[in-house]
C-alpha atoms as one frame of an Amber mdcrd trajectory, in Angstrom:
protein
  23.607  58.337 167.245  23.803  57.007 170.882  27.376  57.833 172.270  29.796
  54.620 173.017  29.801  53.451 176.463  32.193  55.426 178.661  34.881  53.976
 181.146  33.790  53.621 184.714  37.053  54.856 186.102  37.260  57.435 188.495
  40.080  60.222 188.505  42.029  58.388 191.010  42.209  55.338 188.866  42.877
  57.405 185.617  45.797  59.215 187.351  47.463  55.998 188.028  46.652  54.219
 184.878  47.820  57.301 182.535  50.935  57.407 184.476  51.755  53.683 183.909
  50.784  54.033 180.138  53.642  56.626 179.870  56.114  54.074 180.860  54.921
  51.612 178.148  55.734  51.199 174.587  53.011  52.247 172.307  51.832  49.622
 169.786  49.058  49.591 166.912  46.908  46.609 166.456  44.638  46.132 163.210
  40.932  45.134 164.023  40.826  41.173 164.569  44.674  41.127 165.757  45.260
  38.481 168.441  47.245  40.074 171.304  46.935  37.238 173.698  46.504  33.574
 173.235  44.991  31.561 175.784  47.655  29.244 177.529  50.709  31.071 176.381
  53.119  32.413 178.758  53.119  36.100 178.935  54.653  38.754 180.895  52.935
  42.054 179.757  50.027  44.348 180.591  47.978  46.189 177.527  46.472  49.428
 178.476  44.158  50.418 175.937  44.836  54.196 174.765  42.569  54.129 171.489
  39.924  51.546 170.242  38.707  48.547 172.029  39.970  44.790 173.049  37.687
  41.602 173.657  38.680  39.005 176.076  37.247  35.592 175.295  37.639  31.829
 175.627  36.886  29.421 172.824  36.296  25.469 172.610  37.841  23.157 170.000
  34.891  23.625 167.662  35.604  27.455 167.643  32.446  28.362 169.755  33.292
  31.299 171.596  32.444  33.012 175.026  33.103  36.890 175.346  34.215  37.673
 178.878  34.645  41.440 178.366  34.986  44.533 176.260  37.749  47.174 177.256
  37.914  50.633 176.102  40.363  53.385 176.770  42.252  53.505 179.882  41.213
  49.900 180.691  43.724  47.281 180.771  44.251  43.414 180.301  46.876  41.057
 181.084  47.121  41.694 184.642  47.003  38.048 185.193  50.760  37.918 184.150
  51.596  39.046 187.644  51.729  35.514 188.716  53.823  34.392 185.811  51.446
  31.746 184.834  49.880  30.951 181.465  47.332  33.163 179.806  43.870  32.469
 181.098  42.072  33.855 177.858  42.372  35.011 174.395  42.497  38.920 173.685
  41.792  40.511 170.312  41.244  43.808 168.878  37.688  44.676 168.133  38.861
  47.944 166.308  41.957  49.277 165.291  43.532  49.793 168.510  46.577  51.493
 170.183  47.862  49.984 173.412  50.550  50.880 175.978  52.373  47.684 176.579
  53.969  47.602 179.914  56.236  44.677 180.956  55.651  42.710 184.267  58.983
  44.447 185.789  57.766  47.722 185.018  54.202  47.089 186.570  55.862  45.860
 189.788  58.212  48.512 189.713  55.398  50.981 189.476  53.257  49.375 192.206
  56.381  49.562 194.553  56.484  53.139 194.110  52.869  53.656 194.341  51.894
  50.928 196.513  48.300  52.495 196.712  47.772  51.294 192.979  48.058  47.731
 194.197  44.501  48.340 195.954  43.046  49.430 192.847  44.434  46.664 190.915
  43.075  44.117 193.481  39.812  45.721 193.408  39.822  45.454 189.431  40.631
  41.786 189.843  37.725  41.148 192.581  35.363  43.056 190.104  36.334  40.689
 187.099  36.102  37.523 189.097  32.653  38.613 190.138  31.597  39.245 186.757
  33.049  35.777 185.696  31.221  34.114 188.314  27.809  35.851 187.407  28.595
  34.994 183.769  28.988  31.375 184.728  26.018  31.207 186.686  23.667  32.833
 183.750  25.001  30.087 181.374  24.359  27.332 183.711  20.977  28.417 185.267
  19.437  30.842 182.878  18.167  29.941 179.374  19.212  31.742 176.151  16.229
  34.050 176.031  16.617  34.944 179.692  20.341  35.809 179.005  19.513  38.170
 176.111  16.925  39.795 178.166  19.784  40.494 180.763  22.263  41.516 178.151
  20.014  44.022 176.005  18.826  45.557 179.465  22.171  46.193 180.670  23.691
  47.563 177.406  20.632  49.853 177.014  20.726  53.859 177.749  18.248  55.120
 179.893  14.617  55.907 178.076  14.020  58.877 175.952  10.979  61.102 176.050
   9.068  58.218 174.204  10.180  55.531 176.602  12.559  53.946 173.976  15.871
  52.759 175.217  18.753  52.558 172.405  21.705  50.202 173.057  25.195  51.976
 173.779  26.526  50.977 170.267  25.789  48.943 167.266  26.396  44.922 167.769
  25.928  42.192 165.346  23.975  39.070 165.918  27.440  37.217 166.091  28.808
  39.426 168.797  25.657  38.993 171.064  26.064  35.276 170.212  29.518  35.444
 171.650  28.291  36.859 175.012  25.512  34.473 175.451  27.421  31.110 174.536
  24.865  30.242 171.987  24.642  29.999 168.089  24.158  33.324 165.892  21.076
  31.642 164.221  19.368  31.330 167.709  20.127  35.173 168.652  18.845  36.030
 165.082  15.608  34.106 165.531  14.854  35.648 169.020  15.764  39.183 167.891
  13.408  38.715 164.805  10.546  37.286 167.119  11.163  40.323 169.547  11.041
  42.846 166.520   7.935  41.237 165.196   6.333  41.617 168.367   7.025  45.213
 168.808   9.403  44.935 171.571  12.397  46.058 169.981  13.418  47.975 166.605
  16.166  47.956 164.305  17.177  51.621 162.973  20.315  51.915 160.775  21.455
  48.664 162.292  20.968  49.837 165.718  18.905  47.940 168.166  16.210  49.948
 170.121  14.117  48.720 173.024  10.683  49.943 172.465   8.877  48.369 175.576
   9.858  46.477 178.309  10.790  42.857 177.174   8.725  39.658 178.240  10.298
  37.712 180.983   9.507  34.594 179.062   9.315  33.442 175.360
């Protein structure tokens, strides 16, 4: 079974986040629990200790777009620094444990460790760039092109046979939420790719068997 994706935090970042997490209150959330609702006013930062969180936006019809998935020692809710409304929804993908840090606690930590402010700024910039790239993809790339990009980014390096498993199991609905399209469209595209021998599904795990065609 391919391992789950690892955090890209370096040891410097981990040191500060672990120290900040130690000051928060540990809370447990069941899978599917909504931690943050878009538009609400909040003043807490959620640091993942175990499990995963998903940030997403949704329209009035219930159609969702996933903005990001966050695992251990990653955090969400840093937008609460300005005291404004939440910009997205956040839910628990798995049974999840978080350290919940108040805005006051976060600002106090930054005052004691001003170098952490630079890491926080860098994280915000990275997320802004990812949001820009996501918006560009939705606006300028068709659904199949976005699917190819997503599968390629999520795949491990090729094994000896040149096959690339995705980093984790993912459902058609989850893929649709990342691509801002319907689950039915994702299912149809994946079925066509499987029939063409480009991908294989083994024990509900997607493998890239050969390079995906640029157009479909």
